C-alpha positions as CSV (number, residue, x, y, z in Angstrom):
1,M,0.2,13.9,17.1
2,A,-3.5,13.0,16.9
3,I,-4.3,9.9,14.9
4,E,-6.6,11.9,12.6
5,E,-3.5,14.1,11.7
6,K,-1.4,11.1,11.0
7,V,-4.1,9.7,8.7
8,R,-4.2,13.1,6.9
9,Q,-0.4,13.1,6.5
10,V,-0.3,9.6,5.1
11,E,-3.1,10.4,2.7
12,A,-1.3,13.5,1.6
13,L,1.8,11.4,0.9
14,F,-0.4,8.9,-1.1
15,D,-1.9,11.8,-3.1
16,R,1.6,13.1,-4.0
17,L,2.6,9.6,-5.1
18,E,-0.6,9.2,-7.2
19,V,0.3,12.3,-9.2
20,E,3.9,11.1,-9.8
21,I,2.7,7.6,-10.8
22,T,0.0,8.9,-13.1
23,A,2.7,11.0,-14.9
24,F,5.1,8.1,-15.1
25,Q,2.4,5.8,-16.6
26,S,1.4,8.4,-19.1
27,E,5.0,8.9,-20.2
28,T,6.1,5.2,-20.3
29,H,2.7,3.7,-21.4
30,L,3.1,0.9,-18.8
31,Y,-0.1,-0.3,-17.2
32,C,-1.5,-3.2,-15.2
33,N,-3.7,-5.7,-17.1
34,A,-7.4,-5.2,-16.3
35,G,-8.5,-7.7,-13.6
36,C,-5.0,-8.9,-12.8
37,G,-4.3,-9.4,-9.1
38,K,-1.2,-11.6,-9.4
39,C,1.0,-9.3,-7.3
40,C,-1.5,-9.4,-4.5
41,T,-1.2,-13.1,-4.3
42,T,2.6,-13.1,-3.8
43,P,3.3,-14.7,-0.4
44,N,5.3,-13.0,2.2
45,I,4.6,-9.3,1.2
46,D,5.9,-7.1,4.0
47,A,4.4,-3.7,4.8
48,S,4.4,-1.0,7.5
49,P,1.4,-0.7,9.8
50,L,1.5,3.1,9.2
51,E,0.7,2.7,5.5
52,F,-2.6,1.0,6.5
53,L,-3.6,3.5,9.1
54,P,-6.0,5.4,6.8
55,W,-7.6,2.0,6.0
56,A,-7.9,1.1,9.7
57,F,-9.3,4.6,10.5
58,H,-11.9,4.2,7.7
59,L,-12.9,0.8,9.2
60,F,-13.2,2.4,12.7
61,L,-15.4,5.2,11.4
62,N,-17.7,2.7,9.7
63,G,-17.9,0.4,12.8
64,K,-16.0,-2.4,11.1
65,A,-12.7,-2.3,12.9
66,E,-13.3,-5.0,15.6
67,E,-15.0,-7.4,13.2
68,T,-12.1,-7.1,10.7
69,L,-9.6,-7.6,13.6
70,R,-11.4,-10.8,14.5
71,L,-11.1,-12.0,10.9
72,L,-7.3,-11.2,10.8
73,N,-6.8,-13.1,14.1
74,Q,-8.6,-16.1,12.6
75,T,-6.9,-16.3,9.2
76,N,-4.0,-18.5,8.5
77,N,-3.7,-17.3,4.9
78,H,-0.6,-15.3,4.1
79,N,-2.3,-13.4,1.3
80,C,-3.5,-9.9,2.0
81,L,-7.0,-10.0,3.7
82,I,-8.2,-7.0,1.6
83,Y,-7.5,-8.9,-1.7
84,R,-10.6,-10.6,-3.2
85,P,-9.8,-13.3,-5.8
86,L,-12.5,-13.7,-8.4
87,S,-12.2,-17.5,-8.5
88,V,-9.9,-20.4,-7.6
89,L,-7.5,-18.8,-10.1
90,E,-6.2,-16.3,-7.6
91,D,-4.3,-14.2,-10.0
92,K,-7.6,-12.7,-11.1
93,G,-9.2,-10.4,-8.6
94,N,-9.2,-7.0,-7.0
95,C,-8.6,-5.0,-3.9
96,S,-11.8,-4.8,-1.8
97,N,-10.7,-1.4,-0.5
98,Y,-8.6,0.1,-3.3
99,L,-8.9,3.7,-2.1
100,Y,-7.3,2.7,1.1
101,R,-4.6,0.3,-0.2
102,G,-1.1,0.6,1.3
103,L,2.1,2.2,0.1
104,I,3.6,-1.1,-1.1
105,C,0.5,-1.6,-3.3
106,R,0.8,1.8,-4.8
107,L,4.5,1.7,-5.5
108,F,4.9,-1.8,-7.0
109,G,4.9,-1.7,-10.8
110,Y,5.7,2.0,-11.1
111,A,8.5,2.7,-8.8
112,A,12.2,1.9,-8.6
113,T,14.6,0.2,-6.2
114,T,18.4,0.7,-6.2
115,D,20.5,-2.3,-7.2
116,K,23.9,-3.2,-5.6
117,Y,25.6,-1.1,-8.2
118,G,23.6,2.0,-7.3
119,K,21.5,1.8,-10.5
120,L,17.8,2.3,-10.4
121,R,15.7,-0.7,-11.4
122,L,11.9,-0.5,-12.1
123,A,10.3,-2.9,-9.6
124,T,7.5,-4.4,-11.6
125,C,6.0,-7.8,-12.4
126,K,6.9,-10.5,-14.8
127,I,3.7,-9.9,-16.8
128,I,4.5,-6.3,-17.5
129,K,8.2,-7.1,-18.2
130,E,7.2,-9.8,-20.8
131,E,3.9,-8.5,-22.3
132,Q,5.1,-4.8,-22.4
133,Q,8.7,-5.5,-23.1
134,E,9.4,-2.7,-25.4
135,N,7.8,-0.1,-23.1
136,F,9.5,-1.6,-20.1
137,I,13.0,-1.5,-21.6
138,A,12.4,2.1,-22.8
139,A,11.2,3.1,-19.3
140,E,14.3,1.6,-17.7
141,E,16.6,3.3,-20.2
142,S,15.0,6.7,-19.6
143,I,15.1,6.2,-15.8
144,N,18.9,5.7,-16.1
145,N,19.1,8.8,-18.3
146,G,17.7,10.9,-15.5
147,K,13.9,10.5,-15.9
148,Y,12.1,10.9,-12.6
149,V,10.6,7.8,-11.1
150,P,9.3,7.3,-7.5
151,I,11.8,5.3,-5.4
152,F,10.7,2.8,-2.8
153,T,13.2,3.9,-0.1
154,D,12.4,7.6,-0.6
155,Y,8.7,7.0,0.0
156,Y,9.2,4.7,3.0
157,M,11.5,7.4,4.5
158,R,8.8,10.0,4.1
159,L,6.3,7.7,5.6
160,A,8.6,7.1,8.7
161,Q,8.8,10.8,9.2
162,I,5.1,10.9,10.0
163,D,5.5,8.3,12.8
164,M,8.8,6.7,13.4
165,R,7.4,3.9,15.7
166,M,4.8,2.7,13.2
167,G,6.6,3.8,10.0
168,V,10.0,2.0,10.3
169,I,8.8,-1.6,11.0
170,L,8.1,-3.9,8.1
171,V,6.0,-7.0,9.0
172,P,3.9,-9.5,7.0
173,I,1.0,-7.6,5.4
174,N,-1.8,-9.1,7.5
175,E,0.2,-8.4,10.6
176,A,0.5,-4.7,9.4
177,L,-3.3,-4.6,8.9
178,K,-3.8,-6.0,12.4
179,I,-1.4,-3.5,14.1
180,A,-3.0,-0.6,12.2
181,I,-6.5,-1.5,13.5
182,Q,-5.1,-2.1,17.1
183,E,-3.5,1.3,17.0
184,V,-6.8,3.0,16.1
185,L,-8.8,1.0,18.7
186,H,-6.3,1.7,21.5
187,Y,-6.1,5.4,20.6
188,Y,-9.9,5.8,21.0
189,A,-10.3,3.5,24.0
190,Y,-9.8,6.5,26.4
191,R,-10.3,9.5,24.1
192,P,-13.4,11.2,22.7
193,L,-14.5,9.8,19.4
194,P,-14.0,11.8,16.1
195,D,-16.6,14.5,15.5
196,G,-20.0,13.3,14.4
197,L,-19.5,9.7,15.5
198,G,-21.2,9.9,18.9
199,N,-21.1,6.6,20.8
200,I,-20.1,3.5,18.8
201,A,-21.6,0.4,20.2
C-alpha cells in the first residue's frame, strides 16, 4: 500500500474518533482545562509509529522531515518533541502540531480501558477526576450502563489493520516520531515524490 494511502486511512480513523469523542464530551460535559498540557509531560508515554505517520508525511511535504529527525536524534528529553511548554512550569503548554497529534493524544481523557474484572474505566487525568468529579462519576456510571465510549484497544486494533508492521509496536513517543519520519524518508528515497512537490532539495 502506498504511504499516501496509509496516511489517508489513519486520518480517516482519526476523523471517526473525533466524531465519537465530540459526542462523548457533549453528553458527559467533561473537558480539558484551557492551556493545560500536564498529560503531555508524563514521562514514558508509549505510542505506535503509525499514529504519527500523517505528522511525518506533513513534515516531509513541507521540507521539515530531515531537520526534525536531527532534532529527535539530538534530544535526551523523554517528553514528546511536539509539545511546547509555555514556561518552566511544564504542565502549561500546547501541542505545536495539534492537527497531526497521535492516537494516544486523542484517546486520553475521553476513552476507556478494560480493568482486570472486565469493567470499562475512563482513562483520564487526575485534574479531570478531581475538578470535575461529579461529571466524571456520572460518566463512568453511564459507561457501565452501556453508554458508548471509545476504547483504547479497539482503536489500536483498527490502527494495526492499516499496517501491521508499524501499527502493532509501541515504543517511547519520541522513538515513534523518529520511526515515522524514517518510514516516509525511506519510502521516497527511490520513488517519485508526491504530486506537486517536484524536487525537494
